[in-house]
C-alpha positions, 0 to 999 in steps of 0.5 A: 294418540298412542293407547296402551295395548291392553286396557282392563275394565278397571283401567277404563273405569278409572280413566272415565269414572274417577273415584268420587272425592268425599272430602268437604269442598273449600266452600263448605268449610267454615274456614273459607272467608266471605271473599273466598266464597264470593270469588269462587261463586263469581267463577261459577257464575262465569262458567255458567254464563260461558259454558252453557249452564244457563242455556240448558237451564233456561231452555228446559225451564222455558218450555215449562214457563211457556205452558204455565197457565195458572192463577198461581205463580210458577214455583221453583225450589233451588237447592244449594243456591250459592250466589242465586245466579240461576234463580236470577236467570229464571226470574229474568226469563219469567219476566220476559215471558210475562209469567209470575214466578216465585223461587225459594232458594235454599243453602245451608251455608250462611256466607253463600246466603249473604252473597245471594242476598246481595245479588237478589235485591232487584228480584223480590220473586226470590226468597232465601232460606237457610236450611239443610237440603236433607231436612227441608222445612217445607210441607209437601204441596207437590 
């Protein structure tokens, strides 16, 4: 590989840290059809499955689940849940470990929640709530 002779700090920064795109994502726009949302979220699920997204989540959460000894269920808030694929993975792990769990999965987008509802019918441990992550409708129970 041939590198330029002199890279400035600005060159390196733009190479490794591109400018953040502040435009709305297609999935966040009302114009996206349910089918487009579903197809895109299915792609995200595939990426999570094959590129270690679930492995990282389940490894770290699994440590907490194994140590959880309480008369109350282990509780999780999943913000921007999308298709709720990660809450489903968490519930499966908790069931395997015999740990009661309750997941509140939130999203502002009604199309995403419609898809999530279709995905969680076998998981009563997951509750869906439509809300803005910046204005949560829950009291702080820390």
